C-alpha positions as CSV (number, residue, x, y, z in Angstrom):
1,M,7.5,31.5,-20.3
2,S,6.1,30.3,-23.4
3,T,5.2,33.1,-25.8
4,D,2.2,30.5,-26.8
5,A,0.3,31.6,-24.0
6,P,-3.1,33.7,-25.1
7,P,-2.0,37.5,-24.9
8,I,-3.1,39.2,-21.9
9,L,-2.4,42.8,-23.5
10,E,-3.1,43.2,-27.4
11,L,-2.1,46.8,-29.2
12,R,-3.2,46.4,-32.5
13,Q,-1.7,49.9,-34.5
14,I,-1.8,52.3,-31.9
15,R,-1.1,55.9,-32.8
16,K,-0.8,58.8,-30.2
17,E,-0.7,62.4,-32.1
18,Y,0.4,65.5,-30.6
19,M,0.1,68.8,-32.1
20,L,3.2,70.7,-32.4
21,R,3.5,74.3,-31.1
22,Q,2.8,76.8,-33.8
23,G,3.3,80.7,-34.2
24,M,0.2,82.9,-32.9
25,L,-0.6,83.3,-37.2
26,A,-1.0,79.8,-37.7
27,R,-2.9,79.1,-34.4
28,L,-5.5,82.2,-35.8
29,R,-5.7,80.1,-38.6
30,G,-6.2,76.7,-37.1
31,G,-3.5,75.2,-38.6
32,G,-1.4,72.9,-36.3
33,K,0.9,70.6,-37.5
34,P,0.4,66.5,-35.9
35,F,3.7,65.3,-34.7
36,A,3.3,61.2,-33.7
37,A,5.0,60.1,-30.5
38,V,3.9,56.6,-31.2
39,D,3.0,55.5,-35.0
40,G,1.1,52.6,-35.7
41,V,2.3,50.3,-33.2
42,S,1.5,46.6,-32.4
43,F,2.6,43.6,-30.2
44,A,0.7,41.3,-28.0
45,V,2.2,39.9,-24.5
46,P,1.5,36.5,-23.7
47,R,0.3,36.1,-20.0
48,G,2.5,35.6,-17.3
49,S,5.6,36.3,-19.7
50,I,8.1,39.6,-19.5
51,F,7.7,41.5,-22.6
52,G,10.6,44.1,-23.3
53,L,10.2,47.6,-24.9
54,V,13.9,49.0,-26.2
55,G,14.6,52.1,-28.0
56,E,16.7,55.4,-27.1
57,S,15.1,58.6,-25.4
58,G,12.4,59.9,-27.4
59,S,11.4,57.0,-29.4
60,G,8.3,56.7,-28.1
61,K,8.3,54.0,-25.7
62,S,7.5,56.0,-22.4
63,T,4.4,57.1,-24.3
64,L,3.2,54.0,-25.3
65,A,3.9,53.1,-21.3
66,Q,1.3,55.7,-20.4
67,I,-1.4,54.7,-23.1
68,I,-1.1,50.8,-21.6
69,V,-2.1,52.3,-18.6
70,R,-4.4,55.0,-19.9
71,L,-2.8,58.0,-18.6
72,I,-3.3,58.9,-21.6
73,E,-5.5,57.6,-24.9
74,P,-4.4,57.1,-28.3
75,T,-5.2,58.8,-30.8
76,S,-6.2,55.8,-32.9
77,G,-6.0,52.2,-32.9
78,T,-7.3,49.4,-30.7
79,M,-5.9,47.7,-27.3
80,L,-7.4,44.5,-25.8
81,F,-6.8,43.8,-22.2
82,N,-8.4,39.8,-21.6
83,G,-9.7,40.0,-25.4
84,Q,-11.7,43.2,-24.4
85,D,-11.3,46.3,-26.3
86,V,-10.7,48.6,-23.0
87,A,-12.2,51.7,-25.0
88,G,-15.7,50.0,-24.9
89,L,-15.2,49.1,-20.9
90,D,-18.1,50.2,-18.9
91,R,-17.2,52.5,-15.5
92,A,-17.1,49.0,-13.3
93,A,-15.2,47.4,-16.0
94,A,-12.6,50.1,-16.5
95,Q,-12.1,49.9,-12.5
96,R,-11.4,46.8,-12.4
97,F,-8.8,47.3,-15.2
98,R,-7.0,50.3,-13.6
99,R,-7.1,48.3,-10.7
100,G,-5.5,45.0,-12.7
101,V,-2.6,47.3,-15.0
102,Q,-0.2,49.0,-12.7
103,M,3.0,50.9,-13.4
104,V,6.3,51.1,-11.9
105,F,7.7,54.5,-12.5
106,Q,11.0,55.5,-13.1
107,D,11.2,58.8,-11.2
108,T,10.9,57.5,-7.4
109,G,11.2,60.9,-6.3
110,S,8.1,62.1,-8.0
111,S,6.3,59.1,-8.0
112,L,6.4,58.7,-4.0
113,N,4.5,61.8,-2.0
114,P,7.3,62.9,0.0
115,R,5.0,63.6,3.1
116,K,3.3,59.9,3.4
117,R,5.1,57.6,5.4
118,V,5.9,54.3,3.3
119,R,3.2,52.5,5.6
120,R,0.5,54.7,4.3
121,V,1.6,54.6,0.4
122,I,1.3,50.9,0.8
123,A,-2.2,51.6,2.8
124,E,-3.7,53.2,0.5
125,A,-3.1,50.8,-2.3
126,L,-4.6,48.1,-0.2
127,A,-7.6,50.2,0.8
128,A,-8.5,51.1,-3.1
129,R,-8.1,47.1,-3.5
130,G,-10.6,46.5,-0.5
131,V,-8.3,45.1,2.1
132,T,-9.7,45.8,5.3
133,R,-7.8,47.6,8.3
134,A,-8.1,44.3,9.9
135,N,-6.0,42.5,7.1
136,A,-4.0,45.6,6.1
137,A,-0.9,45.3,8.5
138,T,-0.7,41.4,7.7
139,E,-1.3,42.2,3.8
140,T,1.6,45.1,4.1
141,A,4.0,43.0,6.0
142,R,3.9,40.5,3.0
143,L,4.3,42.7,0.6
144,M,7.2,44.0,2.0
145,D,9.0,40.7,2.8
146,R,8.1,39.8,-0.7
147,V,10.0,43.2,-2.4
148,G,12.9,42.4,0.2
149,L,12.0,45.3,2.7
150,D,12.6,45.1,6.6
151,T,9.6,46.2,8.2
152,P,10.7,49.1,10.4
153,M,11.0,50.7,6.9
154,L,7.6,51.5,7.0
155,A,7.4,54.1,9.2
156,R,10.2,56.2,6.7
157,F,9.6,58.9,4.6
158,P,10.6,58.0,1.2
159,H,13.9,60.9,1.3
160,E,15.1,58.5,4.2
161,L,15.2,55.6,1.6
162,S,18.0,55.2,-1.3
163,G,17.1,54.9,-4.3
164,G,16.8,51.2,-4.6
165,Q,14.8,51.0,-1.6
166,R,12.4,53.9,-2.9
167,Q,12.0,51.5,-6.2
168,R,11.3,48.6,-4.0
169,V,8.5,50.8,-2.0
170,G,7.0,51.2,-5.8
171,I,7.0,47.6,-6.8
172,A,5.3,47.3,-3.4
173,R,2.5,49.4,-4.2
174,A,1.8,48.3,-7.4
175,L,1.9,45.0,-6.0
176,A,-0.9,45.9,-3.4
177,M,-3.3,46.0,-6.2
178,A,-2.9,42.5,-6.8
179,P,-2.2,43.5,-10.6
180,D,-2.6,41.1,-13.9
181,L,-0.2,43.7,-15.4
182,L,3.1,45.2,-14.2
183,V,4.6,47.9,-16.6
184,A,7.8,48.8,-15.4
185,D,9.0,52.2,-17.2
186,E,12.8,52.4,-16.9
187,P,12.6,51.0,-13.4
188,V,16.8,51.0,-13.1
189,S,18.0,53.7,-15.0
190,A,18.2,56.3,-11.9
191,L,20.1,53.6,-10.0
192,D,23.6,52.2,-10.1
193,V,24.4,48.9,-11.7
194,S,24.7,46.9,-8.6
195,L,21.4,48.0,-7.6
196,Q,20.0,47.5,-11.1
197,G,20.6,44.1,-11.0
198,Q,18.7,43.7,-7.6
199,I,15.4,45.2,-8.9
200,I,15.6,43.5,-12.2
201,N,16.1,40.4,-10.7
202,L,13.5,41.0,-8.3
203,L,10.9,41.9,-11.2
204,Q,12.1,38.4,-12.5
205,E,11.3,36.6,-9.1
206,I,7.7,38.3,-9.0
207,N,7.4,37.1,-12.7
208,A,8.3,33.6,-12.0
209,S,6.5,33.2,-8.5
210,L,3.1,34.8,-9.5
211,G,3.2,34.7,-12.3
212,L,2.8,38.4,-12.9
213,S,2.7,39.8,-16.8
214,I,5.1,42.5,-16.9
215,V,5.9,45.0,-19.8
216,L,9.6,46.1,-18.8
217,I,10.6,49.3,-20.5
218,S,14.5,50.2,-21.0
219,H,17.4,51.8,-23.4
220,D,19.6,49.1,-21.8
221,L,19.3,46.1,-24.5
222,A,21.3,44.0,-22.3
223,V,19.1,44.0,-19.1
224,V,15.7,43.6,-21.5
225,A,17.2,40.7,-23.5
226,R,18.4,38.8,-20.7
227,V,14.8,38.6,-18.9
228,C,12.4,38.8,-21.6
229,S,10.8,36.3,-23.5
230,A,10.1,38.5,-26.2
231,L,11.2,42.1,-27.1
232,G,10.4,45.0,-29.3
233,V,12.7,47.6,-30.6
234,M,11.5,51.2,-30.8
235,S,12.6,54.2,-33.2
236,K,10.9,57.4,-33.4
237,G,7.7,56.4,-32.6
238,H,7.6,53.3,-35.0
239,M,7.9,49.6,-33.7
240,V,10.9,48.3,-36.0
241,E,11.4,44.9,-35.0
242,S,10.1,42.6,-32.5
243,G,10.7,38.7,-31.8
244,P,12.8,36.3,-28.9
245,P,16.0,37.5,-27.8
246,S,17.6,34.5,-29.6
247,R,16.1,35.6,-33.0
248,V,16.9,39.7,-32.6
249,L,20.3,39.4,-30.5
250,V,21.5,36.9,-33.3
251,A,20.2,38.1,-36.3
252,P,18.6,41.5,-36.5
253,E,16.9,42.2,-39.5
254,H,16.6,46.6,-38.5
255,P,19.7,48.6,-38.7
256,Y,18.8,50.3,-35.5
257,T,18.8,47.4,-33.8
258,R,22.3,46.2,-35.0
259,T,23.5,49.8,-34.0
260,L,21.7,49.0,-30.3
261,L,23.8,45.9,-30.3
262,A,26.9,47.3,-31.3
263,A,26.5,49.7,-28.5
264,V,26.1,47.1,-25.9
265,P,29.9,46.8,-23.9
266,S,31.7,43.5,-23.7
267,G,32.3,43.4,-20.3
268,L,29.0,44.6,-18.8
269,K,31.4,44.8,-15.5
270,G,28.7,44.1,-12.1
271,R,26.5,42.4,-13.7
272,R,28.3,39.2,-15.2
273,Q,29.8,38.0,-18.6
274,T,32.9,39.7,-17.6
275,D,34.7,37.4,-20.8
276,R,32.6,37.4,-23.5
277,T,29.7,39.9,-24.9
278,L,26.0,39.3,-24.5
279,M,25.8,38.6,-28.3
280,D,28.6,35.9,-27.9
281,A,26.3,33.7,-25.6
282,F,23.0,34.0,-27.7
283,A,24.9,33.5,-30.8
284,A,26.8,30.5,-29.5
285,G,23.1,29.1,-28.0
286,D,24.2,29.2,-24.5
287,M,20.9,30.5,-23.1
288,A,21.8,29.8,-19.4
289,A,24.3,32.4,-19.7
290,A,22.8,34.5,-21.9
291,T,19.5,34.8,-19.8
292,A,20.7,34.1,-15.8
293,P,19.7,36.4,-13.5
294,V,22.0,39.7,-13.5
295,G,25.2,40.2,-11.3
296,S,25.1,36.1,-11.2
297,E,27.8,33.9,-12.9
298,A,26.8,31.3,-15.8
């Protein structure tokens, strides 16, 4: 997908501050030291693209994900969705925004209600979108097929599913809202290598077939680089570098990006590229090898 497409999402100088805990005397005096979990971050997500955010734990990327879906509000800065400032949306427009921007969480154990069967999890999302009961069964079956799950799994509880299956249910629940933008926050970090490849490939397929814009958040540069048309590197609340993978990986400008690249294993066993590194593929201009589906051979 071309990064020349108009942005579906644009962040301008987003900052999120938290007050650090102080002693009793400091609190009585009204003092407090602010900490910026996200500090002046700006980027745009072209419509229909996959934009990657990469960085180590504590870099601010998950805080940014919560800001994008409006689970939390930024301290300052502007976020535009389809060209509109989300801070100024009226109630009806805000509801449309919440339906149009969905999130896939890292921890499926806590993001799926353990007391609800899969059928109810998806049915509630469809009902929130306005799908009638008469059409819900057909739509549910379509969603299950979309994410590669058999319909008998609808009768199961989350604890009866594998980690990969639970993540697919989470994706199906998000798709039930027919979103324009999907924010996937570390969707594969809790899975083993083979399952990681399956979920990443599923997100790629959804992007290609539905034209769904995706913000993919990960600490794994190798995964993000393969599937994203553009990526941003975050460190200590700042976006230190951004651009297409073909530039960021070949000629990184920031020392932190070079550190992340140095940590990419050369084998990537179980994903692909057993005889050369991801860096080698980009540097050689072999985009087919560098961006092939995870788990496939170039």
